[in-house]
C-alpha positions as MATLAB code, in Angstrom:
seq = 'XXXXXXXXXXXXXXXXXXXXXXXXXXXXXXXXXXXXXXXXXXXXXXXXXXXXXXXXXXXXXXXXXXXXXXXXXXXXXXXXXXXXXXXXXXXXXXXXXXXXXXXXXXXXXXXXXXXXXXXXXXXXXXXXXXXXXXXXXXXXXXXXXXXXXXXXXXXXXXXXXXXXXXXXXXXXXXXXXXXXXXXXXXXXXXXXXXXXXXXXXXXXXXXXXXXXXXXXXXXXXXXXXXXXXXXXXXXXXXXXXXXXXXXXXXXXXXXXXXXXXXXXXXXXXXXXXXXXXXXXXXXXXXXXXXXXXXXXXXXXXXXXXXXXXXXXXXXXXXXXXXXXXXXXXXXXXXXXXXXXXXXXXXXXXXXXXXXXXXXXXXXXXXXXXXXXXXXXXXXXXXXXXXXXXXXXXXXXXXXXXXXXXXXXXXXXXXXXXXXXXXXXXXXXXXXXXXXXXXXXXXXXXXXXXXXXXXXXXXXXXXXXXXXXX';
ca = [
      28.641   25.572   24.547;
      24.920   25.033   24.016;
      22.645   27.944   24.747;
      19.000   27.726   25.740;
      15.821   29.742   25.626;
      12.999   29.466   28.120;
       9.558   28.524   26.889;
       6.415   28.002   28.897;
       3.000   26.429   28.645;
       0.264   26.199   31.265;
       2.093   23.291   32.925;
       5.291   25.217   33.506;
       8.629   26.148   31.917;
      11.327   24.267   30.028;
      14.802   25.141   28.783;
      14.809   24.610   25.003;
      18.101   24.447   23.064;
      18.424   27.555   20.898;
      19.489   25.426   17.949;
      16.150   23.648   17.587;
      13.034   25.017   15.941;
      10.522   23.029   17.963;
       9.382   24.215   21.365;
       8.074   23.199   24.762;
       5.122   21.049   23.685;
       7.277   19.042   21.308;
       9.812   18.641   24.115;
       7.124   17.227   26.383;
       6.153   14.763   23.648;
       9.806   13.679   23.393;
       9.778   13.027   27.132;
       6.456   11.178   27.118;
       6.404    8.955   24.056;
       9.149    6.380   23.583;
       7.195    3.824   21.574;
       8.395    3.052   18.042;
      11.594    5.076   17.946;
      10.370    6.295   14.553;
       9.944   10.086   14.407;
       7.376   11.711   12.150;
      10.324   12.985   10.080;
      10.467    9.476    8.595;
       7.205   10.312    6.817;
       8.223   13.443    4.879;
       4.957   13.452    2.927;
       3.127   13.870    6.237;
       5.216   16.963    7.040;
       4.673   18.307    3.524;
       0.934   17.747    3.910;
       0.886   19.573    7.245;
       2.690   22.500    5.644;
       0.011   22.735    2.967;
      -2.668   22.631    5.659;
      -1.042   25.403    7.689;
      -0.431   27.542    4.612;
      -4.020   27.163    3.452;
      -5.251   28.019    6.949;
      -3.116   31.158    7.107;
      -4.318   32.367    3.704;
      -7.941   31.622    4.596;
      -7.581   33.415    7.928;
      -6.120   36.464    6.208;
      -8.984   36.421    3.733;
     -11.412   36.240    6.651;
      -9.703   39.197    8.318;
      -8.274   37.428   11.381;
      -4.558   37.366   10.492;
      -2.420   40.288    9.360;
      -0.587   40.288    6.054;
       2.778   40.222    7.866;
       1.940   37.175    9.995;
       0.376   35.386    7.033;
       3.445   35.992    4.890;
       5.757   34.678    7.618;
       3.670   31.513    8.060;
       3.540   30.940    4.303;
       7.300   31.428    4.022;
       7.894   28.801    6.698;
       5.387   26.411    5.106;
       7.061   26.760    1.723;
      10.377   25.785    3.310;
       8.769   22.651    4.742;
       7.064   21.852    1.445;
      10.506   22.036   -0.160;
      11.670   19.315    2.246;
      13.726   21.444    4.616;
      13.882   21.185    8.427;
      12.880   17.521    8.484;
      15.192   16.888   11.422;
      13.007   19.156   13.549;
      10.055   16.760   13.436;
      10.956   14.500   16.302;
       7.747   13.272   17.900;
       7.084    9.529   17.838;
       4.712    8.176   15.194;
       2.590    6.512   17.896;
       1.514    8.839   20.683;
      -1.354    9.723   22.950;
      -3.398   12.867   22.459;
      -4.985   12.191   19.062;
      -2.006   13.753   17.271;
      -1.777   16.969   19.316;
       1.976   16.501   19.736;
       2.450   16.252   15.979;
       0.266   19.288   15.363;
       2.186   21.316   17.939;
       5.537   20.099   16.600;
       4.468   21.539   13.246;
       3.062   24.729   14.774;
       6.234   25.397   16.775;
       8.621   24.752   13.891;
       6.616   26.972   11.533;
       6.427   29.720   14.176;
      10.168   29.723   14.785;
      11.096   29.616   11.099;
       8.670   32.493   10.584;
      10.105   34.436   13.519;
      13.618   34.250   12.082;
      12.222   35.324    8.712;
      10.701   38.377   10.414;
      14.037   39.197   12.088;
      13.200   37.894   15.560;
      14.758   35.194   17.694;
      13.198   31.792   18.183;
      10.703   31.702   21.013;
       9.598   35.329   20.700;
       6.051   34.180   20.296;
       4.500   37.580   20.969;
       5.295   38.300   17.303;
       4.269   34.922   15.855;
       2.628   32.384   18.136;
       2.300   28.607   17.498;
      -1.283   28.521   18.808;
      -2.656   32.019   18.247;
      -1.328   32.416   14.721;
      -0.076   29.173   13.135;
      -2.967   27.189   14.632;
      -5.532   29.959   14.110;
      -9.056   28.671   13.347;
      -7.823   25.099   13.753;
      -7.731   22.203   16.144;
      -5.581   19.100   16.063;
      -8.891   17.382   15.374;
      -9.228   18.890   11.909;
      -5.618   19.788   11.012;
      -4.171   16.337   11.801;
      -6.716   14.216    9.877;
      -6.619   16.629    6.940;
      -2.835   16.395    6.697;
      -3.059   12.630    7.189;
      -5.441   12.350    4.252;
      -3.272   14.442    1.948;
      -0.222   12.318    2.771;
      -2.269    9.137    2.414;
      -3.438   10.256   -1.033;
       0.152   10.764   -2.187;
       1.317    7.479   -0.707;
      -1.512    5.537   -2.326;
      -0.623    7.122   -5.653;
       3.002    6.098   -5.181;
       1.961    2.552   -4.269;
      -0.176    2.384   -7.395;
       3.001    3.070   -9.370;
       4.660   -0.025   -7.905;
       1.613   -2.177   -8.678;
       1.512   -0.862  -12.243;
       5.168   -1.827  -12.720;
       4.483   -5.314  -11.341;
       1.335   -5.709  -13.440;
       3.189   -4.753  -16.624;
       6.004   -7.162  -15.801;
       3.547  -10.053  -15.487;
       1.836   -8.964  -18.718;
       5.165   -9.028  -20.579;
       5.871  -12.528  -19.261;
       2.350  -13.549  -20.249;
       3.119  -12.634  -23.847;
       6.540  -14.283  -23.691;
       5.093  -17.567  -22.386;
       1.955  -17.640  -24.551;
       3.206  -20.639  -26.540;
       4.346  -22.682  -23.522;
       1.951  -25.601  -22.931;
       1.618  -26.673  -19.310;
      -0.706  -28.489  -16.956;
      -3.248  -26.516  -14.994;
      -3.898  -27.669  -11.448;
      -6.743  -27.438   -8.969;
      -6.301  -28.428   -5.331;
      -2.662  -29.209   -6.205;
      -3.858  -32.008   -8.506;
      -3.648  -32.211  -12.293;
      -6.612  -30.511  -13.955;
      -6.574  -29.601  -17.664;
      -3.943  -28.089  -19.976;
      -3.350  -24.369  -20.315;
      -0.438  -22.135  -21.217;
       2.112  -20.633  -18.926;
       1.292  -17.369  -20.650;
      -2.342  -17.597  -19.581;
      -1.221  -18.206  -16.016;
       0.955  -15.092  -16.036;
      -1.738  -13.064  -17.798;
      -3.968  -14.054  -14.884;
      -1.427  -12.619  -12.455;
      -1.390   -9.390  -14.459;
      -5.178   -9.136  -14.541;
      -5.662   -9.706  -10.826;
      -3.173   -6.935  -10.020;
      -4.818   -4.581  -12.503;
      -8.123   -5.083  -10.684;
      -6.514   -3.993   -7.418;
      -5.082   -0.889   -9.085;
      -8.655    0.067   -9.956;
      -9.802   -0.540   -6.367;
      -7.026    1.782   -5.127;
      -8.117    4.540   -7.499;
     -11.635    4.171   -6.150;
     -10.586    4.335   -2.520;
      -8.531    7.477   -3.117;
     -11.779    9.355   -3.619;
     -12.902    8.475   -0.083;
      -9.994   10.256    1.542;
     -10.583   13.465   -0.398;
     -13.376   14.376    2.006;
     -11.898   16.515    4.797;
     -13.144   18.218    7.944;
     -10.974   21.331    7.799;
     -12.758   24.086    9.705;
     -14.491   21.639   12.021;
     -12.069   22.738   14.772;
     -12.578   20.837   18.039;
     -15.587   18.581   17.431;
     -17.229   19.782   14.223;
     -19.087   22.877   15.426;
     -16.438   25.206   13.914;
     -15.955   26.978   17.229;
     -13.368   29.821   16.998;
     -13.420   29.781   13.187;
     -14.689   32.841   11.270;
     -17.768   32.695    9.084;
     -17.091   30.974    5.769;
     -13.659   29.772    6.813;
     -14.282   26.004    6.303;
     -15.297   26.502    2.677;
     -12.516   28.977    1.963;
      -9.696   26.921    3.518;
     -10.859   23.790    1.717;
     -10.780   25.496   -1.677;
      -7.361   27.041   -1.014;
      -6.005   23.679    0.119;
      -7.279   22.002   -3.057;
      -5.613   24.696   -5.176;
      -2.294   24.520   -3.308;
      -1.973   20.759   -3.066;
      -3.514   19.724   -6.362;
      -5.586   17.141   -4.493;
      -9.356   17.440   -5.143;
     -10.340   17.747   -1.489;
     -13.938   18.603   -0.625;
     -15.495   19.733    2.631;
     -17.463   17.057    4.462;
     -21.200   17.660    4.523;
     -21.464   16.842    8.234;
     -18.422   18.089   10.165;
     -19.541   16.467   13.428;
     -19.637   13.069   11.730;
     -16.445   13.673    9.769;
     -14.466   14.559   12.900;
     -15.178   11.263   14.643;
     -15.504    8.862   11.696;
     -12.527    6.814   10.519;
     -14.390    4.518    8.149;
     -12.392    5.676    5.124;
      -9.195    4.420    6.757;
     -10.780    1.034    7.380;
     -11.704    0.795    3.714;
      -8.234    1.895    2.543;
      -6.729   -0.711    4.836;
      -9.128   -3.335    3.515;
      -8.024   -2.642   -0.051;
      -4.379   -2.804    1.035;
      -5.035   -6.138    2.702;
      -6.688   -7.354   -0.477;
      -3.609   -6.306   -2.492;
      -1.272   -7.954    0.006;
      -3.214  -11.210    0.051;
      -3.377  -11.434   -3.738;
       0.290  -10.593   -4.306;
       1.213  -13.104   -1.607;
      -0.895  -15.770   -3.326;
       0.990  -15.104   -6.559;
       4.271  -15.491   -4.675;
       3.069  -18.843   -3.347;
       2.380  -19.909   -6.936;
       5.815  -18.764   -8.105;
       7.455  -20.765   -5.331;
       5.454  -23.877   -6.253;
       6.057  -23.548   -9.995;
       9.796  -23.166   -9.426;
      10.046  -25.869   -6.767;
      12.733  -28.508   -7.055;
      14.540  -28.116   -9.306;
      14.719  -31.895   -9.706;
      12.261  -33.068   -7.078;
       9.574  -30.459   -7.641;
       7.493  -28.943  -10.440;
      10.405  -27.016  -12.002;
       8.160  -25.419  -14.639;
       9.804  -22.022  -14.259;
      13.161  -20.705  -13.109;
      13.340  -17.758  -10.740;
      16.455  -15.580  -10.842;
      19.159  -17.047   -8.605;
      19.730  -14.274   -6.076;
      21.909  -15.769   -3.333;
      23.119  -19.076   -1.852;
      20.278  -20.699    0.028;
      21.929  -22.655    2.781;
      24.877  -22.547    5.134;
      25.111  -26.364    5.040;
      23.619  -27.571    1.731;
      25.894  -26.654   -1.199;
      24.208  -25.534   -4.386;
      20.830  -24.820   -2.800;
      19.124  -21.624   -3.995;
      15.915  -20.478   -2.329;
      13.063  -18.309   -3.691;
      14.033  -15.467   -1.358;
      12.223  -12.681   -3.213;
       8.755  -14.286   -3.140;
       9.464  -15.251    0.486;
      10.186  -11.691    1.559;
       7.069  -10.456   -0.252;
       5.017  -13.108    1.570;
       6.310  -11.814    4.894;
       5.533   -8.220    3.953;
       1.980   -9.263    3.122;
       1.603  -10.864    6.540;
       2.632   -7.561    8.133;
      -0.008   -5.676    6.134;
      -2.692   -8.167    7.153;
      -1.732   -7.664   10.797;
      -1.731   -3.880   10.411;
      -5.256   -4.109    9.047;
      -6.381   -5.616   12.331;
      -4.689   -2.776   14.217;
      -6.507   -0.236   12.059;
      -9.814   -2.065   12.510;
      -9.555   -2.059   16.295;
      -8.316    1.537   16.443;
     -11.203    2.722   14.264;
     -13.688    0.860   16.443;
     -12.207    2.284   19.637;
     -13.021    5.933   18.996;
     -15.444    7.389   21.522;
     -18.077   10.062   21.021;
     -16.893   13.132   19.058;
     -13.285   12.086   18.319;
     -11.176    9.047   17.587;
      -7.996    9.512   19.616;
      -6.390    6.423   18.037;
      -5.676    8.126   14.727;
      -1.871    8.178   15.243;
      -1.653    4.379   15.226;
      -3.963    4.298   12.204;
      -1.633    6.713   10.414;
       1.452    4.735   11.426;
      -0.107    1.459   10.287;
      -1.317    2.763    6.925;
       1.895    4.649    6.174;
       4.085    1.662    7.023;
       1.861   -0.797    5.143;
       1.911    1.366    2.023;
       5.675    1.889    2.178;
       6.535   -1.748    2.864;
       4.154   -3.122    0.248;
       5.375   -0.623   -2.343;
       8.966   -1.703   -1.702;
       7.916   -5.352   -1.873;
       6.170   -4.923   -5.232;
       9.127   -3.148   -6.805;
      11.420   -5.832   -5.396;
       9.233   -8.628   -6.761;
       9.088   -6.992  -10.178;
      12.751   -6.096  -10.606;
      14.467   -8.948   -8.772;
      12.140  -11.801   -9.651;
       9.415  -11.494  -12.285;
      11.504   -9.714  -14.912;
      14.034  -12.555  -14.835;
      11.708  -15.582  -14.831;
      12.302  -18.160  -17.558;
      10.236  -21.173  -18.599;
      11.255  -24.823  -18.753;
       9.208  -25.566  -21.864;
       9.983  -29.258  -22.295;
       9.261  -30.024  -18.671;
       5.930  -28.209  -18.924;
       4.977  -30.054  -22.114;
       6.001  -33.474  -20.815;
       3.959  -32.974  -17.674;
       0.913  -32.346  -19.828;
       1.335  -35.387  -22.048;
       2.098  -37.679  -19.122;
      -0.767  -36.352  -17.062;
      -3.984  -38.257  -16.424;
      -5.774  -34.891  -16.472;
      -5.852  -34.831  -20.257;
      -8.479  -37.553  -20.171;
     -11.017  -34.771  -19.574;
     -10.746  -33.861  -23.266;
     -12.178  -37.308  -24.133;
     -15.444  -36.744  -22.247;
     -17.445  -35.379  -25.228;
     -16.349  -38.318  -27.398;
     -16.380  -41.424  -25.181;
     -18.348  -40.173  -22.166;
     -17.516  -39.635  -18.527;
     -17.717  -43.301  -17.461;
     -15.305  -44.580  -20.102;
     -12.956  -41.653  -19.462;
     -12.996  -42.426  -15.720;
     -12.209  -46.083  -16.450;
      -9.189  -45.082  -18.527;
      -8.011  -42.698  -15.830;
      -8.357  -45.416  -13.190;
      -6.299  -47.879  -15.208;
      -3.638  -45.250  -15.930;
      -3.340  -44.488  -12.241;
      -3.089  -48.164  -11.316;
      -0.637  -49.219  -14.016;
       1.395  -46.138  -14.804;
       0.429  -46.381  -18.469;
      -0.267  -43.226  -20.478;
      -3.773  -42.158  -21.520;
      -2.681  -42.496  -25.140;
      -1.463  -46.059  -24.666;
      -4.719  -47.241  -23.084;
      -7.112  -45.279  -25.298;
      -5.565  -45.662  -28.755;
      -3.215  -48.636  -28.660;
      -4.943  -51.043  -26.275;
      -8.674  -50.278  -26.161;
      -8.721  -48.682  -29.620;
     -11.585  -46.436  -28.555;
     -10.464  -43.626  -30.875;
      -8.125  -43.499  -33.845;
      -4.685  -42.007  -33.882;
      -5.992  -39.314  -36.206;
      -8.722  -38.319  -33.745;
      -6.166  -38.364  -30.920;
      -3.902  -36.069  -32.913;
      -6.833  -33.722  -33.535;
      -7.829  -33.590  -29.861;
      -4.341  -33.339  -28.452;
      -2.693  -31.050  -30.948;
      -0.730  -28.233  -29.329;
      -3.122  -25.685  -30.812;
      -6.188  -27.443  -29.430;
      -4.613  -27.897  -26.018;
      -3.740  -24.201  -25.875;
      -7.028  -22.982  -27.424;
      -9.471  -25.848  -26.852;
     -12.397  -26.293  -29.219;
     -15.353  -28.558  -28.681;
     -14.660  -31.850  -30.486;
     -17.044  -34.800  -30.518;
     -17.388  -38.008  -32.481;
];
């Protein structure tokens, strides 16, 4: 039979199951917020980050003389358990909630208090010995503890996402080397342009991803500025002298993240510009990876009635009615993930704009949107790398034949016979279906076979040199 303990806040009393480590304020959040169905436990890095914040606060408060050694030790013990990944099932509040994250902060405070109470030999709920607000939340507000924990977790998640991009970038680089000898037709506006190599195309994919990896490293620095010690609005009310500087240094030492104290705590408590910029970089990554997926789908289209220059790994049957059909399901799912990230960016933009005066109360939906975007896009990049890019093969003969049958190669004749003559040859080739070689060398005899062979050698098509008369 379940047993209960009574807890109270200034709104009244609640019966709390003895088995749980959260308390009355978390219970109220459970009653109030049924939005995503996703509890904060699904973001374990967020809980770990909160534990570092609470541990740093306790140690700073002890150093400032406002917490006893016994209380500090109990809080640190509980935080260490959370950092180790324990008690995740006790973090039950919804990811999207009202109150600027107060329910999350109190969920953490209550769990730490009750773990600490048991460590001290007391029963859960005996808050006269270790109180969620008076002790665990000492010298803090949700308005500095929540964004600080958010930024620590965001830092770790960005670093993890960078790992997935690095794996994808390396995969494209390997394919670039593998396909360096494969001659193919380049295209602009879906029309034949000039020759290139398939390797150069894949090297381009690798380079564009590497650029985004650099942008992510840059944006990580923005979220290292924290407002810990700002308390309610940035005036540091109820915090002892020197506490903001001390807690920031301790937090940097504990977490290994180079956090620094914001110069203006009033501004830092209400500003969410860093999240907008992080989201913008994520959107950039999503858009660029999605564009690459579009290219992969085009290059592999067909196989007999499309470009068919590359083969994507055959992952699953593509139709319930058309036998033998195989679809590019991996690029498709990455496309869809990118669309989600683009939409989340708009959510973050509007939430950042909607903060009023000294606080932005919309930070929970910003956190949810950034966390989900990072997780989904990381999964998508690993999926694209392992289930698609690593297994791509080239159809070399098809690529080469498309080049030699293309009208686009007439561009290479411009320096020798001029634009007007080249355009005339292209026009005739389009009208008659004849090849550029047939019209130029065999019929009009504008250049010799030897000059043609020099211009259109494989080496010159892959690494073009300026050739004139």
